[in-house]
N, C-alpha and C positions, 0 to 999 in steps of 0.2 A: 324559321329560327328553331334551333335546337332547344330541346327542354332544359329550362334555366331555374335555378334557384338562387335568392339573395338571402344571404345570412348576415343578420345586423346586431349591433350591441350599441346601446346608448345610454348616456345618463341626463344630458340636458334636452335632448331631442333633436340636436343637430343631426347626428348620425342616422336617426331614425328617418328624417324628413328626407334625407339624401337616398337612403336605401329604398324608400317608398316610391320615390320619384323614378329610380333606376328600374325598379320591379315593374311599375306600371308602363314604361317603355317598351321593356323585354317581354311583357307578358308573362313574367316570371313569378313564381311563389315566393312570398315573402316570409321569412322565418326568423324567430328571435334565437340568438345563441344561448341565452342563459338556461333555459330548461334542458338544452340538448348536451351541455356538458356534464350534467349529473349522470348521463349515460355511459356505459362502459365503452361503446362504440357507436359512431354516428354513421349510419348509412344513407347513401343518396343514390338515386338511378339517373340523376341529371348529368348531361354532358357538360353544361356550362354552370360554373358556380362563382357567384360574386360574395365578396367578404366586405362589409362596411363597419367602419368603427372609428372613434375619436383617439387622437394621440394622447398618451399620459406620459409625462417624461421622456418626450421625444422617441417613443416607441409604441407598438401596439400593447393595449392592455393584456394582462396575464391571462384573462378569460378567453381571449382570442387565439392566445397560443395553446391553451388546454384544448379548444375547439379544434385546432388544426390537428394536433396530436391524436385525436380519437376519430377523425375523418378518414374513412377507409377508400381504397383504390384512388390515391391522389394521382397517381401517374397517369390515369385515363381521363383526366378532367382538363378542361380549359378554364383555368383559374384567373380572374382578376380582382382586384382590391380597390377600395376607395377610402381614403381616410380623411377625416375633417381636422382642422387644427385652427388654433387661435394665434399662435406666436409664429411658429415656423415648423415645417415637417422634418428637416435635417434628412436623415438617411433611413426613415422609417420603412420605407417600402423595399430597400435593400436588405434590411434586418429580416422583415417578414419573408422575403424570397429565401434567405438562409435558413429559416425555419421550416419552410414548406420543402425545401431540398433535402433536409434531414429525413423527411418522411415520403420521400420519392415524388413530391409534387414540384411544381413550378409555377412562378408568378408570370403570366402571359402579359399581363399590363397592371401597373400601379399607378394610381391617380391621387391627387392631394386637392383638397377643396377648403379654401379659407372660410371661416364661419367666426361669429362673435366669440371672443375668447371668454371663457368663464371660469378659468383657474385662479390661482393666488395671483394677485397683481392685476387683476381684471377691473377695467375702468369702463364706466357705462358707454355704450355705443348708441348713437343716436338712431331713431327710426328711420332716418333717411340713409345712413351708412349701411344699416342692416338691410333695407331693401336694395341696395347697390350691390351688396354680398350675395344676397338671394338670386338677384337678377344675372350675376356673373355665374352663379351655380347652374341656372337653368340654360345658359349657354354651353357650359362646359358639358352639361349633362348629354346634350346633343352629340359632342365629339366623343364621349365615352360609349354611348350607345353605338355609333357608327363604327367605333373601333372594335368593339365585342361582335357585332353582327358580322363583321368581316373577317372575325377571328384572327386578328393581327396579333403580333408578337414584338417583345423588346422594349416597350416604353415602361420605365420605372422613375417616376418623378421624384426629385430630391432637391435640397437646397445645396447651392454651391458653397465655395469657401467663405464667399462675403457674408453667408449667413452667421458664420461663428463670430464674426466681428459684431454684428447685430446683437446676437445673443449676449455678448460680454457687455454691451452697452445697456441692455435690458438688466442684466445682473447687478450692474452699477447702481442703476436707479432704484434697484430694490434694496440697496444696503441700508437706507435709513429705517426700513420696515424690519430688516433682518436683525439690526443690533438689539432692538428691544426685545425681540423674540428669544436670541440668545441669552440675553440677561434674565429673561423670565425663567429659562431652563436652568441656569445655573442656581438661580434662588430657589424655585419651586421644583425642579426635576423636570426630566424629559416629558414625563407624563401630562405635564402641565400644558403641552403643546398639542394634546390631542383634542378630538371633538368634545363640545359640551353644548348644552342649552342654556339659554338666559332666561330672565323673568318674563318674556313674553311667550314662553311655550304654554299653549293650552291644552295639551295632551291629545291632541287630533290623531296622533299615529301614523301620520302621511310619512314621515321619515322611515318607520319601519316598513311600509308597504312598497317604497320606490327602491329600497336598498336592493340592489341586484344579486346580492350574494347572502342576503339574511344576516347581515352583522349587526343589525340593530334590533333590539328587543325592548318592548314596552314593559317595564318593570315598576309597578305601584304608579301606572299612568305617566311615566316618564321615560324617555329613551336612553338606552345604555349601550355603548358601542363595544364590540367585541374586537378580536385582533386579526380579522380577515377582510380588512377595508381594502377596496380598489382604487380609492382616491378619485372617484367618478364624480363627487359633490352632488349627487342627485338629492340627497338629504338636505344640503344647503339651499340649493336653487328652488326646490319644489316646496320648501317649508313656507306655507302661507303666512305666518307670522315672523318670518325672517329670524328665527330664534336661535338656529343652529350656528355655532361659531367655531373657530380654530384659533386657540390662543387669543392673540390681539390682532390677527391678521385680517379677519373678516368683519369686524364691526362696522366699518363703513363701505364695505364691498358691496356694489349693487348685485342683485340676484337677476339671473336671466334663465329664460328656457325658450326654445324655439317657438314662434308665435303659432305655427300651424299644428304643433303637437300638443295633446291634452294630457293631463294628469292619469286619465284612464289608459292612455296609450302606453305610457312609461310602466305602468303597473301590470298591464297585461302582458308585456314583454317577458314577465317571469313566469308565464303560464304555457303549458304544452299546447300546440295547435294540431 
């Protein structure tokens, strides 16, 4: 097998778990994207590059696009990508390929993996359903590994037209939650829809440690959010007190992070390897 590197970004740990599984099967080096994007250029001598990330707003997080823009010699790579999603992937892989094309790269394979949804509107998923998702991932991992080892081309998984109908249904179900949110914005201003901590905050500082872009600073032992949020929700899901909220949208939202990924794993992805 050609020398391979798997680059990943993760908030709740879903994409981290997927990236780790792929790296193990390909005997590839596992590298976090976060510290790399701080460099002017990102150099790699690997022929095979995998990019693993979660979907935010039905596309790759901006930090992934920033990574691609700085990666050198894309035209000489076999590039594949895997995204994790909770609702649906839509055309994420096609959008990612367009970004790669701008920098002389091409996506040889793009795969989607359903994982427990952990964004706004998230409802608790039972352990039984979680295990079913993880089992399906293990099965799909074998397909992806076989695809990459044989250097196949052409697969870009995406949601068909029916997915937009499903998405419309989800939006309609969200309307009862959106109306109070808009009312709050009209009365208290749009800033009232931002992140805040409630009375359960014990000043542990975990939110600051897990924020991938250092958008949270502990000031007088309490978290303060800046203007550089990726909406990864790591601060929400890793807060041990479930203290972090967004307006009135998360008060009753169940928290989730991948059971095989630890807090230390998420914090360490910010470090150089």
